C-alpha angles and dihedrals in degrees: 000000000000121000111264113256117267098237141100094300092088091051089048090053092050091049089051092051090048092050097045103036105015091239109140109201094160091101093057121104108269096223097057093035091054092049092053095046092046089051090056092045091051090054088058095040092240121157105198143024094247092058091047090051088055090052090052090051093049096041113035090182088072089072090072092052091048093050092047089053095048097041101066107203102197113150142129141192112284091354110195093023096205092057092050091047090055090049091049096047102040114017105036094049089053091051090050091048095048095047116086124214110287094012114130123245116207121196127182124200105193117197092014095169110187093353107256091124092050094053090045088058091046093053094048094045094045090051093047098044098032122248097269095050090042091057092047103041113018124086120179116196112202117191138174138159092233113086093193092054090048090052089056091046093051091058092058091206121140139157106287093223091054090053092049092048090054103039105020127239096287098054092040093055090045099050106022132059117219116238111174108294092345135081118217122200112245113272097221091056093039090072089072090065120084118191125196143151114262132169110211091205100049111018124079115252126257108256138223094032122169097189125020122187123191111161126181093345105098092057090076092061131078120257092258093053091045089056091049092050092047089053088052090050091052090052091048095053124085115236104283092019120146130240119202113195134180123263094265098043108069105080106161095223089062098044103053088124090068135063114237114240100169115003099187091052094038098238113155136178133212107241120244134045131247091258090058092067101042108125110242134163106265116242118245116268118284092256095076143045104225123217117277113246115209103176103025093246111054132014120232107283096232095051092045093048096048096043111125089215112086108241135178122192122208126198125226091277094053095255121142102256100171140359120188125225095266091052094047091051095044097047101024093241111178131198090258091066094055109101093023122116113265090236089067093055126083087233089073091070105022135093084008138351103266098182097094096043092048094049091048094049091047089051101042099028094221132110124269128194134203112198134207099009110172115236126182105217129184095273107021146351111276135191115231133198109210117202122189111193133171121241117232109282124004094304101113147273139290121215116203125194113200123191105236097174093111089056089056090051088053088050090056091051089048090052090055090050090050090055090053091049093047092073092052089046092054090051089054093045095088090050090049091051090053090049090048090053090052090045092051090052090048090047091051090052090046091051090051090051091048090050090050090047091051090050091049090049091049090049090048091051090049090051090048089051092050090047090054090049092048091049090050091049091047090053090050091049091048090053091049090047091052090050091049091049091052091046091049091051090050091050092049091049091049092049091051090047092049091047090052091051095048092044093052094057118099092215128074108256126199122181117201129195127224091277092050090254116148110256100169133018116178129210093260089057089053091051092046101047104020098237122119120230093245089057095055106031111119090006120127106260095221090056094059117114102220132136092263124088095242092178088072089066096055095092098045092045093051091048091054093046089050092049091242093123134026102199138009138172134188138171123218136172111254143164122241126218091275091056095250119140115248140172107238121199113200121197114197122203132176117246104217139157137168090009093302130109111234100176146295133291118216117198112191125194118183126205121187110252118234113239116248114263 
C-alpha cells in the first residue's frame, strides 16, 4: 500500500476523531502517529485518510481498534529496575517520614496502561507504610486514555510467574493471591486504588498529589504539549511533591519548574515545602517596629500611647477608635474627632488617599504599605511610609505613619556614591564590551549545543517510541505464533486420529476432493492395489493405473459432487496387486459438512472371483 499523502487529510481525520469521540491526538508526534494510523489502515487495505474516515463513520466499532493501535500499552512490573530501586530507597521513605499519623497520602499514576506500574507502587507503599496504615491513608489514582487497558488494570490479574519474576516469592505471596496460573492483587489492599479515564491533554489534573508517576508516556507528545502537561503536573503536586518520569522524559530544559532529586533515574521534586505556602499575616516592612499586640484586639494603652510611631486605630465600622500622642500631634487630631468615621476626618485624604488601601485590607485581611508619601510638617517637609494593617479577628484596622526622611537622606548619599562609581564604571565599560562579545560567542555555541541536545533528545524519544511499537508488535506476533502452534498440534492430532480410523477399517478407503484428487488412501487400499499413499495423494483418481476400471466411477462421482445423488454402489471385475481376478464392490458416499460438499468417500470390498468352468 502506498504511503498516505502528507496533506491536510491527516488533520481532517484527527479533527473528526476529536469531534466524534473527544480523543485529541493533535498533540502527538506526527511521525509515530502516522505510523500507527497507517498500520491500522493497512489491516483494512485502505489507501487514504479520506477513505478511512468514511470507514470510521460507517463502522463506529473501528474507533476502538484505532485507539488500541495508537495507544501503545507496553509496561511491566518495576520496569527499569534501577529507577524503581531509587524511588524505593530515597523518595518513598521521605514521604513516609513527612506524613504524620492519619494524614492522607495521594499518589497519581498517569498513563497507567494495563496497571503493572500501579500495582508496583501499591506493593512498595504498602511495604513502607505498613498494611494497616496503607489501607487507612493511601489513595492511588490510576488513569489512562484507553478504556480497554483500564479494564485490564482494574482486574489486577497477571501471570503468576511474571509477578514472581518482578517481586520475588516473598513479596508475591504477601501481596498477591494465587488463582491457577494467575496472581491476583489482594482485595483488601485493592480498595486503595482508584482507576479512571483521563486525557492528559484535555482533562484537568488531579490535585494535592504527593507522588506522581508518568513513565514513557510524554515521549509520544510534541514539545509544546509536553510543556503543557508538565505545567499541569506542577499544579497537581503538593509543595515538595515528587515527579517520577520515564528515561526519555526528563530533559532539563523542559523541567526548570522542578528541582532535580535523581537525574539519572529522572526523579524530580516540586520546589517549596508545605510551610512555605501557609497563609500568615505579613509582618510590617523592615523600616518599622510595629506595636506589640497582647490580646489580639487592642495593644496595651500605655505602649500604644507612648509609641514614637504615629498610629490611628479604627474599629470594625471604620470609626476612629484611638489615636496615640504622636498621631494627635502630627495630624492635630482632637478629642472631638474620636468616634467619628474616618471619612469625615482630614486624615482620610491627607497626606494620602486612604480609601483604596483600607478597602483592600478589609477585604483581603493582610497589610498594605504606601511608601515615600510627602508630608508638610510644622518645621519641614517629610516623607512618610503609611502602613494599613488588620487587627487579629474582624475587630478593625491600625494605620501607622513612619517618618522615612532619613531613608531619603541615605538615598541622596547613595546617589553621590553612584556618581563616583560611574567614572569607574565607564572605565570598565570597554572591558565589559569585550567580555560581552566573548559571552555572545559562548552563548551562540551554547545555543548550538542545546539545539543539538534537543535534536538528540527528540531522536531518542522517537527511538523509544519505535521500540515500544516493536515490543507491542512482537507481543502480537508471539500470541499469533502460540495460536498457530496450538492449531498445528490440533491438526496433527486430528490427522493421527483420522489415520487410526482409516487404518482400522477392513475395507479399502479412498477419499477424493472436489476435483477428484486423492485426499486419503488407507493401508487396505495399498494392500489391494499395490500403490502407496505417498504415490497417489493429490493425484487425479481417474488417472491412477490400478486393477480397477476407474473410468466406470466418473459418472457416480460427479453426481455426488453435484449433489444429484446421495449414495451409489456398483460391482466390477478387477485385478488386485498380485494379478489375481477379483470382484470389487465400491460404495460411494458424499463427504459433506455445514451444507457444503467437500468430496466423495469410496469404500472398496474385494471378493476372489471364481474361475470360469
